[in-house]
N, C-alpha and C positions, 0 to 999 in steps of 0.2 A: 281595331285599335289603331290610333294614329301612330306614325313612325316614332316620334319623339317619346311619347309615354311608353311605348313598347320597349325602346332601348333603356329608358329609365327603370322599367320594371325588371329587365334582365340583369342589370348591374348588381343589385343585391344578391341575386341568385348566384352569379359568378363569384362574388366575394365569399359567399357561404361555402361554395365548393372548394375554394382554396384552403379552407380550414378543416376539411375532412381528413386530410392526411398531412403528416409533417413534411417539411422540405428535406428530402433525403440528402441532397448535396451538402447542406449546411448542418445536418445532424445525423451523420452516418454511424455505422457500427464498427468500422475498421479504423485503426490508428492512422494509416496513410491517408485515407479519404478525409478524416477529421482534420489533419494538418493542412490538407489542400483547401478544405472549407474555411479554416481559420485564415489562410492566406487571402481568400476572397474577401472575407470580412475586413481584414486589416487594410487591404488595398482600397476597398470601398470607403472605409472611414477616412483614409488619407485624402482621397479625392474629394470627399464631401467637405473637407476643410476649406476648399476653394469654392466648390459648387454652391454650397448653402449661402455663404456671404454674397456671392455674385447675384444669385437669384433674389436674395433679400434686398440688396442695394438697388437692383433694377426696379423692383416694385416700389421701393422707397423714393427713388428719384422720379419715377413716373408720377407718384402722388405729390411729392414735395414741389416739383417744378411744373405742375400742370398749368395750363393757360389761365385757369380761373383763379389761381393763387397769386394775388398781386403782392403779397408780402414776402415772397421768395426773393432772395438777393439776385441781382442781375449784374454779372461781371463779364461783359463781352471781350475785355482785353486780357483775361486770364489765359495763359498758355502752358505753364509748367509748374511742377512742384516736385522737388527732389525727394521729400519725405514720401509723397504718394507713389513716386516711381519705385522707391525702395520696397514699399509694401507690395506693389503690383508684381514686380519681378522677383523679389527676394522670397516671398512666401511660396509661390509655385516651384521655384528652384529648389528650396529645401525639401519640399514634398516629393519632387522627382528624385532627388538624391536618396531620401529615405525609402521611397517605394522601390527604386532600383536595387538598393542594397538588400532589402528584405526579400525581394523576389529572387535575386541571384542566389542568396544563401539557401532559401527554401527550395527552389527548383533543383539545385545540386544535391541537397539533402534528400529530396524525394525523387531522385533519378530512378525511373522504373527498372533500370538494369542493376541498381545498387542493392546488394543484400541488406536486409533489415538489421539494425543494431538494437532495436527495441520492439516490444510488442504492445506497449502502452506507455504513457508518461510515467517515468520513474521505474519502469519494469524492463530491464535489458533482456535480450534473448538469452535463455539459459545455455550454458556451454554444452550441455549434453543433448540439446534439442536440434534435430536435423530438419531443415525445411522440407516440407512436402512438395514433391515435384509433380506437376500436372502438365501434360502435353496437350495442347489445344490445336484443333484443326477446324477452320471455318469452311463449311461446305455450302452448296446450293440446295436448300436454304435451311441449314441446321448446324448445330455445333457438336463436335466430337471431342470427348475428353478421355485421355488415356492416362492411367496411373501406373507407371512402370514399376514402382516399388511393390505395389499391391498386385500387379498383374491383371487388372480389370479395366474396363472401359465403359463409357456411358454416352448416350446421345441425348442432348437437350436436358441433362441433369448433372449437377455438380454438387458434391459433398465435401465439406471442409471441416477440420477440427478447430475449435475455438482456441485462441491464444497460441497457435502454432504457425510460424511463418510459412507462406506458400510461394513457391517459385513457379510461375507459369512460363512455359516455352510455347510460342505461338507461331503458326504458319497458316497458309490457306491453300486449298486445293485448286482454286480457279481465280476468282477476282479478289480485289482488295476488300477487306471488311474492317470493322473496328470493334474490338472486344471491350465491353463496358459493364462493370458491376458498380453502380453508384455507391453502394454500401461499403465497398472495399477500397477502391482506388480509382484513379482517373483512367480514361480509355487508352488503349494501345492498338495500333493497327496490325492487321495480319495480311501478309502478302505472299503470293506463290513464289516458291524457290528461295524464300528469305525467312529468317527466324528473328522474332522479336522476343523480349523478355518483360516480365512484370512481376515485381515482388510486392506482396500484400499480406494482410493478416486480418482475421475476423476476431473481434473482441467480445461479441455478444452472440448467444445462440438465437436463431431465428430463421425465417423463410424469406429469402430475398429474390430479386429478379435480375437477371442479366440479359443483355440484348446486343444486337449490332447497331451501332450508331452511325454507320456509313452505308448509304444506299447501294444495294448490290443486285437489284433486279426485281422480278415479279413477286417473289416470295419473301422479300425483305421484311415486310410488316410482321411476319410470324417467326422471325429468327430470334426467338426468346427462349430462355432456359431457366429452370428453377435452381436456386442455390440453397442448399441445406447446411447451415452452420450449427454444429452440435458439439458436445463434449467428445472426448476421445472414445468413450464407450459407444456413443451413438455413431461415431464415424466407423468404428470397427464393425458395428452391426450392419451398417450400410455396405461395407466391403463384403461381409459374409453373404448378404443378400445378393450382391452382384455375382459372387462366385457360385451361388446356387442357381443362377439364371440358366445355365446350361449351354447357352449360345456362345460360340467362340468367334472373335473378330479376326479372321484370317485375311489374306490379300484378296481372295475372290469375294469375300463378303464386303470388304471395304470398297472394291470397285463397284459393287452393286449399290452400296450406300452413297457413293460419290455422285450418282446420277441425280439431277435436279428433282426436288420434290418439295411440296409445300405442306405446312401444318404437320410436320413429322412428330409423332408421339415420342415421349421419353422411353428409352429402353436401356437395359444393362447387358453387358457382355462378361461372361465368366472368365475369358482368357483373351490374350492379344498375342498375335505373332511377334516374335522378337524382331526388332528393327523396323517395325511398321512405320513409326513416326519418321524415322530417318529416310525411309523410302518415299514417304509422302513429301518430305522436305526436298529431296533430290529428284522428285518426279520420276520415280522408277518402280512404282508399285506393280505395274504391269511387267511380267517377266520378259516381254519383248523390247523393253526400253533400257537404254544405258543410263546410269545414274549421272547426275550433273557433276558431282565431285570427280567422277572418273573422266568425264569430258574435260574438266578443268585441269586434271592432272596431265592428260594428253597434250592439251594446249600449252601447259607450262613447260613441257619438254620439247616443244616444237614439232610434235607429231611422232616423236621417237622415244624409246625407253632410255633410261639413264646409261645403258651400255651401248646405245646406238644401233642395236640390232633390230629395230623396228618396234612394233607394238605388241609383242608377245606377252607383255605384262598384263594384257587384258584377258588372258586365258581364264584366270580364276573367277572373275566376277562380271565379265562383259555380258550384256544382254543383247547386244546387236551393234551394228555400226551407226554412224550419225545420219544415215539416210533411212533408218528405220527397218533395215533388213534383219530378220531374226538371227540370233547367234546359233550356230550348229556346233555341238560338242565335237572336239577333235580338230576344229579349224582355228587358225591363228590370224589375228588382225595384223596386217602390215600396211605400210604406206609406200607407194612408189615415189621416186625422186621428183617426178613431175606433178604429183598429186598434192594439192594444198593440204596444210595440216588439219583443216577442219573437215576434209573429205576423205574418208577411209575406205579402203577396198578390202573385202573379205576374201582371203586367199587360203588355199590348202597348205598344210605344213610342207 
């Protein structure tokens, strides 16, 4: 088949494929994602006010003043028109002002850190409804979801009740990723030792897909997870199913899960060690590591406790010194006068 006819034959097939599924970004199931889609449509419409006339006039001028059209007026001495200048500059200026105002208002209203004040147009969040908190950890190459209120966890599977605000707290175990559920809200980055937030809500029951939209290595293509949006009864049934799984996510199990793996199957955990997410965030899941917030507290005091008696304040929670040496019960961390604040020596009491 010649190259041109082959390309012509493929074009209708590609157009047919575009109609097989709806455009999720512009027709999502969540109120936040729907407002973001509306902003895209409004911005596109405002820009088309200039783009469409410019394209149309370009084609018109090319046809009207073609070389073969001897009847077209010829004015070689024309150089300025105040009315035309007002149209050329005034129209785009008004569009930019409108686009800037709408974008500024909408982006502040849809700030991912801002708690939701409505679950749908005309439906404010009920006063007695508490947002569901989900702690998210991006791993190589899978997603971990922890439900602190329910005491369960899941890998590559997320369940959400419909019409209940969800507050995601997100971090990463290794490299930066991007958490994205097109049906619910825009994407938000996950970074090691940092926490980001995302507030969203699902307004329709259904099965959705979430994924990482930031390349993070060999297994990136399979960093996808199923999202189950159900009513409250369905969500409680999912929680009961997780509690019946029998497997507990303790620190040792997390360290094994943290190792890179591809095509990780979905699984549920019946329980989660208290403070596991905070340990992941502060990079101290391993008992031999000192937590980052402890290091920051030491640095804030110049390497000494508030009383000036050294670093005995680390006795209760210290996992080791900054050089990686394991903490031995009964020993107290102190700092010599000549030792920099970031280098600690482990001394006997």
